[in-house]
C-alpha positions as CSV (number, residue, x, y, z in Angstrom):
1,M,-8.9,36.6,11.7
2,N,-10.5,37.1,15.1
3,K,-9.8,35.1,18.3
4,I,-12.9,32.9,18.0
5,T,-12.0,31.9,14.5
6,K,-8.5,31.1,15.5
7,Y,-9.8,29.1,18.5
8,L,-12.2,27.1,16.3
9,L,-9.4,26.3,13.8
10,V,-7.2,25.0,16.6
11,I,-10.0,22.7,17.8
12,I,-10.7,21.4,14.2
13,T,-7.0,20.7,13.7
14,V,-6.7,18.8,16.9
15,L,-9.8,16.7,16.1
16,L,-8.6,16.0,12.6
17,G,-5.2,14.9,13.9
18,S,-7.0,12.6,16.4
19,C,-9.1,11.1,13.7
20,A,-6.0,10.6,11.5
21,K,-4.3,8.7,14.3
22,K,-7.3,6.5,14.9
23,N,-7.6,5.7,11.2
24,N,-3.9,5.1,10.7
25,I,-3.0,1.4,10.3
26,Y,-0.1,1.9,12.7
27,N,-0.6,2.7,16.3
28,N,1.7,5.0,18.3
29,N,4.4,2.4,19.1
30,N,3.9,0.1,16.2
31,T,3.1,-2.8,18.6
32,F,0.5,-5.3,17.5
33,S,-0.8,-8.7,18.7
34,V,-0.7,-12.1,17.0
35,G,-3.1,-14.7,18.4
36,F,-5.0,-17.9,18.3
37,Y,-8.6,-18.7,19.4
38,N,-10.5,-22.0,19.5
39,V,-14.0,-20.5,18.9
40,E,-15.9,-23.7,19.7
41,N,-18.1,-25.0,16.9
42,L,-18.6,-22.0,14.6
43,F,-21.1,-23.6,12.2
44,D,-23.4,-21.9,9.8
45,T,-27.1,-23.0,9.5
46,I,-26.8,-24.6,6.0
47,N,-26.8,-28.3,5.5
48,N,-23.4,-29.0,3.9
49,P,-21.8,-32.3,2.7
50,N,-20.0,-32.7,6.0
51,N,-21.6,-34.3,9.1
52,D,-23.1,-31.0,10.4
53,E,-26.6,-32.3,11.2
54,E,-26.0,-31.4,14.8
55,F,-25.8,-27.7,13.9
56,L,-29.0,-27.2,11.8
57,P,-32.3,-25.4,12.7
58,D,-34.2,-28.7,12.9
59,S,-31.6,-30.5,15.0
60,K,-31.7,-31.2,18.8
61,L,-29.5,-28.1,19.3
62,E,-31.9,-25.9,17.3
63,W,-28.9,-24.1,15.7
64,N,-30.6,-21.2,14.0
65,N,-29.8,-17.8,12.5
66,A,-30.3,-16.0,15.8
67,K,-27.8,-18.2,17.6
68,Y,-25.4,-18.1,14.7
69,T,-25.5,-14.3,14.6
70,E,-25.0,-14.1,18.3
71,K,-22.0,-16.4,18.0
72,I,-20.5,-14.2,15.3
73,G,-21.0,-11.2,17.4
74,H,-19.3,-12.8,20.4
75,I,-16.2,-13.7,18.3
76,N,-16.1,-10.1,17.1
77,K,-16.3,-8.8,20.7
78,V,-13.2,-11.0,21.6
79,I,-11.3,-9.8,18.5
80,H,-12.0,-6.2,19.5
81,S,-10.8,-6.9,23.1
82,L,-7.6,-8.4,21.6
83,D,-7.0,-5.1,19.8
84,Y,-7.5,-6.7,16.4
85,P,-4.5,-9.0,16.0
86,I,-2.8,-8.6,12.6
87,I,-2.8,-12.4,12.4
88,L,-5.3,-14.5,14.3
89,G,-5.4,-18.3,14.0
90,L,-8.8,-19.9,14.4
91,C,-10.0,-23.5,14.9
92,E,-13.4,-25.2,15.0
93,I,-14.7,-23.2,12.1
94,E,-16.9,-25.1,9.6
95,N,-15.9,-23.5,6.2
96,A,-14.9,-20.4,4.3
97,N,-18.5,-19.0,4.5
98,V,-18.3,-18.5,8.3
99,L,-15.1,-16.6,7.9
100,K,-16.7,-14.4,5.3
101,D,-19.6,-13.8,7.6
102,L,-17.3,-13.0,10.5
103,I,-15.4,-10.4,8.5
104,K,-18.4,-8.9,6.9
105,S,-20.1,-8.4,10.3
106,S,-17.5,-6.1,11.6
107,I,-16.7,-2.6,10.1
108,Q,-13.1,-2.9,11.3
109,L,-12.6,-6.4,9.9
110,N,-14.4,-5.7,6.7
111,K,-12.2,-2.8,5.6
112,S,-8.9,-4.4,6.5
113,Y,-9.0,-8.2,6.8
114,D,-8.9,-11.2,4.6
115,F,-8.6,-14.9,5.5
116,V,-6.7,-18.1,4.8
117,H,-8.7,-21.4,4.7
118,H,-8.2,-24.9,3.4
119,E,-10.8,-27.6,3.6
120,S,-9.9,-30.4,6.0
121,P,-10.8,-34.1,5.9
122,D,-12.4,-34.0,9.3
123,K,-15.8,-35.6,8.9
124,R,-17.6,-33.0,10.9
125,G,-16.1,-30.3,8.7
126,I,-14.1,-28.8,11.5
127,D,-11.3,-26.7,10.0
128,A,-8.5,-24.4,11.0
129,A,-7.9,-20.9,9.4
130,F,-6.3,-17.5,9.7
131,I,-7.7,-14.0,9.4
132,Y,-5.1,-11.3,8.9
133,N,-4.8,-7.5,8.3
134,K,-4.0,-7.3,4.6
135,K,-3.2,-3.6,5.0
136,I,-0.3,-4.3,7.2
137,I,1.0,-7.7,6.3
138,T,1.2,-9.4,2.8
139,L,0.1,-13.0,2.1
140,V,2.5,-14.7,-0.3
141,E,1.2,-18.2,-0.3
142,S,-0.6,-20.8,1.9
143,G,-1.2,-24.5,2.1
144,K,-2.1,-27.4,4.4
145,L,-0.2,-30.3,5.9
146,K,-1.9,-33.7,6.1
147,V,-1.7,-35.6,9.3
148,N,-1.6,-39.2,8.4
149,L,-3.0,-41.3,11.3
150,G,-2.6,-44.6,9.5
151,N,-5.0,-47.0,7.8
152,K,-6.3,-48.3,11.1
153,T,-7.8,-45.0,12.0
154,P,-11.3,-44.6,10.3
155,K,-11.6,-40.9,11.3
156,P,-9.2,-38.5,9.6
157,T,-8.1,-35.5,11.6
158,R,-7.7,-31.8,10.9
159,D,-5.0,-30.6,8.5
160,I,-2.4,-28.1,9.7
161,V,-2.9,-24.8,7.8
162,W,0.1,-22.7,7.1
163,A,0.6,-19.2,5.6
164,K,3.7,-17.3,4.4
165,F,3.6,-13.6,5.0
166,V,6.0,-10.8,4.3
167,F,6.5,-7.6,6.1
168,N,9.2,-5.1,5.1
169,R,11.5,-7.8,3.7
170,D,10.9,-10.1,6.7
171,T,9.3,-13.5,5.9
172,I,7.0,-15.0,8.5
173,F,5.6,-18.5,8.3
174,T,2.6,-19.1,10.5
175,M,1.0,-22.4,11.3
176,V,-2.4,-23.1,12.9
177,N,-3.0,-26.5,14.5
178,H,-5.9,-28.4,15.9
179,W,-4.4,-31.8,17.0
180,P,-6.5,-34.9,17.6
181,S,-8.5,-35.0,20.8
182,R,-8.0,-37.1,23.9
183,R,-11.1,-39.1,23.2
184,G,-10.5,-42.7,24.3
185,G,-8.0,-41.7,26.9
186,T,-4.9,-39.5,27.0
187,E,-2.4,-42.3,26.6
188,A,-4.5,-44.3,24.1
189,S,-4.8,-41.3,21.8
190,E,-1.3,-39.9,22.3
191,H,0.1,-41.6,19.2
192,K,-2.3,-39.4,17.1
193,R,-0.9,-36.2,18.5
194,L,2.6,-37.4,18.1
195,K,1.9,-37.9,14.4
196,A,0.5,-34.4,14.2
197,A,3.7,-33.1,15.9
198,K,5.8,-35.1,13.4
199,A,4.0,-33.5,10.4
200,A,4.5,-30.0,12.0
201,R,8.2,-30.7,12.8
202,N,8.9,-31.8,9.3
203,F,7.6,-28.5,7.9
204,I,9.3,-26.4,10.6
205,D,12.6,-28.1,9.9
206,S,12.3,-27.5,6.2
207,I,11.6,-23.8,6.4
208,S,14.2,-23.3,9.2
209,K,17.0,-24.3,6.8
210,N,16.9,-20.6,6.0
211,P,17.8,-19.0,9.4
212,N,16.1,-15.7,8.4
213,N,12.7,-17.3,8.1
214,K,10.5,-16.5,11.1
215,V,8.1,-19.1,12.4
216,I,4.9,-18.6,14.6
217,F,3.3,-21.9,15.5
218,M,0.0,-21.8,17.2
219,G,-3.1,-23.9,18.0
220,D,-5.1,-26.2,20.2
221,L,-2.8,-29.1,20.6
222,N,-5.1,-31.1,23.0
223,D,-2.0,-31.6,25.1
224,Y,-0.3,-29.8,27.9
225,P,3.2,-28.3,27.6
226,E,4.8,-31.2,29.4
227,N,3.3,-33.9,27.1
228,K,5.4,-35.7,24.5
229,A,3.9,-34.2,21.4
230,P,4.3,-30.5,22.4
231,M,7.8,-31.3,23.6
232,K,8.6,-32.2,20.0
233,I,7.8,-28.6,19.0
234,K,9.7,-27.2,22.0
235,E,12.9,-28.9,20.8
236,V,13.0,-26.4,17.9
237,L,10.8,-23.4,18.9
238,K,10.3,-21.3,22.0
239,P,7.0,-21.6,24.0
240,M,5.3,-18.3,24.8
241,I,2.3,-19.4,26.8
242,F,2.8,-20.5,30.4
243,A,0.6,-21.1,33.5
244,N,1.5,-17.6,34.7
245,S,0.4,-16.0,31.4
246,G,-3.2,-15.8,32.8
247,K,-5.0,-15.5,36.1
248,Y,-6.3,-19.1,36.1
249,G,-3.2,-21.0,35.1
250,G,-4.6,-22.3,31.8
251,T,-6.7,-21.8,28.6
252,H,-9.2,-24.6,29.2
253,C,-10.9,-26.2,32.3
254,Y,-11.7,-29.9,32.5
255,K,-13.3,-31.3,35.7
256,N,-12.1,-28.2,37.6
257,H,-8.5,-28.6,36.3
258,W,-7.1,-25.7,34.4
259,G,-4.4,-26.5,31.8
260,I,-2.8,-25.1,28.8
261,L,-4.1,-26.7,25.6
262,D,-3.8,-23.6,23.5
263,H,-0.2,-22.8,22.6
264,I,2.0,-20.3,20.7
265,F,5.7,-21.2,19.9
266,I,8.1,-19.0,18.0
267,S,11.5,-19.3,16.3
268,S,14.6,-17.5,17.7
269,S,14.7,-15.5,14.5
270,L,11.8,-13.4,15.8
271,D,14.0,-11.8,18.4
272,K,15.2,-9.3,15.8
273,G,14.3,-7.7,12.5
274,H,11.5,-5.6,11.1
275,F,8.9,-8.0,12.5
276,S,10.0,-9.0,16.0
277,V,8.4,-10.5,19.1
278,I,8.3,-8.5,22.4
279,K,9.9,-10.6,25.1
280,N,7.7,-12.3,27.6
281,S,4.5,-11.0,25.9
282,G,2.7,-14.3,25.8
283,K,-0.8,-13.9,27.3
284,I,-3.8,-16.0,28.1
285,N,-6.7,-13.5,27.6
286,D,-9.1,-14.4,30.3
287,F,-11.5,-11.4,30.0
288,D,-14.2,-11.4,32.7
289,Y,-17.0,-11.8,30.2
290,L,-15.4,-15.1,28.9
291,L,-16.1,-16.7,32.3
292,T,-19.1,-18.0,34.2
293,E,-19.7,-19.9,37.4
294,Y,-20.5,-23.6,37.5
295,K,-21.0,-25.4,40.8
296,G,-19.2,-22.7,42.6
297,N,-16.2,-22.6,40.3
298,K,-15.1,-20.2,37.6
299,V,-15.1,-21.8,34.1
300,P,-15.0,-20.6,30.5
301,F,-18.4,-19.4,29.4
302,R,-19.1,-21.7,26.5
303,T,-21.8,-21.8,23.8
304,F,-23.2,-25.2,24.7
305,G,-22.9,-27.3,27.8
306,G,-24.2,-30.9,27.7
307,G,-26.4,-30.1,24.8
308,K,-27.9,-27.1,26.5
309,Y,-27.6,-23.7,24.9
310,L,-25.7,-21.4,27.2
311,G,-25.2,-18.5,24.9
312,G,-21.5,-18.0,25.8
313,F,-18.3,-17.6,23.9
314,S,-16.1,-20.7,23.9
315,D,-14.7,-23.4,26.1
316,H,-11.2,-22.0,25.4
317,F,-9.5,-18.7,26.1
318,P,-7.7,-16.9,23.3
319,V,-3.9,-16.6,23.5
320,T,-1.7,-13.8,22.1
321,I,1.8,-12.5,21.7
322,K,2.9,-9.0,21.0
323,V,5.1,-8.1,18.0
324,K,6.9,-4.9,17.0
325,L,6.8,-3.7,13.4
326,E,9.6,-1.4,12.1
């Protein structure tokens, strides 16, 4: 074997090793992200039984295939920037079809990801869901928790979606929330979010009877960390997202006020085991491309603003934590 042949074999071996590492489901340090993202009105262009007339081709918003495809592409860009979380909670998705389209549109997602979705009673058809890497983590079962707002409330709210995963004998319960909005005023609507917190707490308390169960609670709570409803969750789980988790002090901006509406809480059982959280890893992912300028201020670059198509991403930033798999 001459020197040139030996040299070529070395190069080929190095390249094959590099490709193998890239195609391995594990990275070099077995560290992955888990996250949540309010994607802001991911509707398809089909007229479904829900009140989706606003997002149809002949509507005032002129929601067509081009805009829908661009929206899907934007979400894929964010997922790529998040290094493909092994579990990603999503809210403001219309149905299972948009999740299928999201996964099919990405080579990376299509070969490794599946989703968890349950129809919600929200009249607009706004649901919560998960996508997850089925090659790394195994789905055991899933379900939804009804948030009963009482007979006096004509508009039902979104269900809380939960999923039970297993990794190397560790059991992980994840919950994705989209609590009632502040429409009508913060104080006037607070009782609705307290009822959502109660539904979530009842479930957390039931699964926490087994101290080995790990819990990851995430979602757009439409409340700040100091509000009463999130504090109900803080009584039993540890918050991971804080003002200093990002450059702007929040995940959402309303009238030039940044605040944390998007949360991740975890159980203390995640401090150890085969599936464990990395301490202080909570992050608000405020990538530059997720921002724009409005009246001299930096704000999230959203899809629509006041009925005008802006072609952005969302009015919320995604949030993540890091986990170690062993």
